N, C-alpha and C positions, 0 to 999 in steps of 0.2 A: 504494500500500500504506500502511495505517496500522498501525504496530507498537506494541503496548502491553505493559506489565509486563515479562516476561522473554522476549519474542519474539526470535527470531534471523532476520534477513533478509539475503540476499545480493542486492544490486541491481546490475544491469549495463545497458549500453546507455543509453537515455534514461529509465530508470525514475525514478519520483518516490516518495519514502518520507517519511512523517511518523512519527518515533520518539519515544515517551514512556516514562515510568517507567524501568525498567532494561533496556529493549530494546537489542539489539546488532545493528548493521547493518554489513555490509561493502559498500562502494560502489566500483564501478569504471566505466571508460568515462566517459560524460557524465552519469552518474546524479546526481540531485539529492536531497539529504536534509535535512529539517528536524528537528533533534534538540532535545528539551526535557527538563527535569528531570534525571535521572541517566542518560540514554541514553548508550550508548557506540557510536561510529562509527569504522570504519577506512576511510579514503578513499584511493583509489589513482587513478593516471592523471589524467584531467581532471575527476574527480568534484567536485561543488560541495556544500558542507555549510553550513547555517546553524545555529549552535549557541546555545542559550539555557539559562538556569537553570544547573544544575551539570553540564551535558552534558560528556562527555569525547570528544575527537576526536583520532585519530592520522592525520595527513595525510602522504602520500608522493607521489612523482612530481610531477606538475604540478597536484595537487589544490588547490582554492580553498576556503578556510574563512572564514566570517564569524562571529565569536564575540561574544556579548553576555552581560550579567549576570556570573555567576561561572564561566562556561564555562572548561574546561581544554583546551588544544590542544598536541599534540606535533607540531611541524612538521619534516619531514625532506626530504632531497633538494631539489627546486626548488619545494616547496609554497609557496603564497601565502596569507597569513593577514591578515585585517583584524579587529582586536579593539577592543571598547569596554567601558565599564563597569569592573568589577573582574575582568575575565577574566585568565587566566594563560596565557602562551605559553612553551613551551620550543622554542627555535629551533636546529635542527641542520642539518648539511650546508650547502647553499646556499639554504636557505629565506629567503623575503622576508616581513617582518612590518611592517604598518602598525598602530600602536597609539595609542589616545587617552591622555590625561594620566595616568590612574591604573592602567593595565594593567601588570602586572609581566611583563617579558620576560627570561627566562634565556637568554643567548647561549652555546651550547655549542660553537660552531664559528666560527672567524675568517671563514669564507666566508659565513656568514649575514649578511643585510642587515637592519638594524633602523631604522625611522623612527618616532620618538616613543616614548611609554611610559616606564616606569621600568626602565632597563637594568641588568641584573646580569650581568657577565661571569663565567662559571663557569670556574675554573681546572681543569686536568686533574691528578688525583692521579698522582704519579710514584713514590711509595714505598709500602710496605705500611702504614706509619703514616698517611700522608696518605689512602690509599684507605679505611682503616678509619674514620677521622674523617669523611670525606666521606659514606660510606654508612651510618654509624652502627653499625659492627660492634663488639661488645663485646670489650675486651682484658682478659685476666687474666694478669698477670705478663708472660711473654715469648710468650704465645700469643693468637691471635685466635679467637673462637668463631664459626665459619662454618657454613653449612647446606647440606644436600642434601634434595631431594624424591625419595622412593623409592617402590617398589611394596610390596605386602603382604609380599613375601619379603625386603625391605630391599635390593633391588637397584635400581640406577639404570636409566634408559632404555637405557643402553649396556651393562648387564649387570654392572657392578661392584658387589660386595657391601659394604654399609655397615651391618653388623649392630651393634647396641648392644654395647659392651664390646670391640669390635675396633679395631685401628689399621691400616687398609689402606694399602698402598703401590702406586703406579702401576707396572704391569709394562711400560708403554710410555714411560716418562719420556724426554723429549727435551731435557732441560736447560733447559727454559723457553722454547725458541725460538718455537714456534707458539702462536698465541692459542687455537686449537681443537685438541683432541686432544693426545696426548703428555703426559698427566698427569691429576691429579684436579682437578675444577673445582668452585668454591664460590661462594656468594653471601652477602651480609650479612643476608639475611632469608628465612625459609622460603617466604613467599608469592611472592617473586620467583623462587625456585628452581622452584616449581611452574608459575607462569604463563609463564616463558620457556624452561624446559627439559623439563618433563614434565607435560603437562596431565592425564595418567592416573595421576599419583602419588597414593598414598593415605596415606602416612606422611611424617614429617619427622624428620631427625636432626641433632643438633648435633655438629660436628667441630672439636675443638681443633687448630689448625694453628699451628706455630711461625712467628712473624713473619719470621724469617730465611729461611724456606722459601717464602714467598709471592712469586709473580711478578706484577708489574703491568706490562702492556704499554703502550708509549708512545702508540700510535695504535690503540686497540682498536675493533673493530666491536661488541663487547659489553662496554662499560665497567663494567657492574654485576656482572661476575664476575672472579674471579682463579683462578690455578691453582697447584698445589704438587705435590711429589713424593709426599708422605705425610701421613697424619694423625698428629699427635704425641702425642695423648692419647686415652683411651678414648671412643668415640662413645656418645652417649646419645640416647634418643628424646625429641622435643618435640612440642608441638602447633603449629598454624599461627601462634601468637602467641609462639613461642620458649620457652614454659613446659614444664618437664619433665613427662613423663607416666608413668603406671604406677609411681609411687613410686620411680623410679630415683634413685640418689644423684647 
């Protein structure tokens, strides 16, 4: 298969795919993918990916990625990455990375093994202020401005209403114990909220959340989100770039 522009391909077995432009490929089994330009590849199991240009690869399981140029690789679980040029690698889980001299490697897990490259050990945020600083959440006074991606009726994928002007409170608050469920969940960026929590979202809202109410879990599976019991200030609608819409104050 040769995938161009915005094509979407799911490759399994021993399939071979060449992806270019903004093509999106999901590769599993022993599939082989060659990704060029700004192609996006999700590689699972023992899939093999060769990434060039500004291609973006998310590698899981025992996937093997060879990255050149300015390719970006997110390596998880026991994925194996070999990176050259000015490639960028984020190493998580027990990923193994072999990198040449100028490859930037962000190590997010102590279990990840890194050989070569420019190593940057990424600390885990443990407090609301650290989390906001790490993910770039805006702070106004004693509140952080966090985001939800919602449907046309301002409800989240779970059915919670986040209408502009309201200040919702979680009916199932668990005191902050569980990472998922038991509260209201937020991200520091509208796009992250849509891409990770609700691909069918059509609107975005900003939610002022008190810093003292934010729960940051110590060993999260979803480090880019936090939870809280309530929204502490009136919600307002924004666009995907966090800018207010519809003339809202």
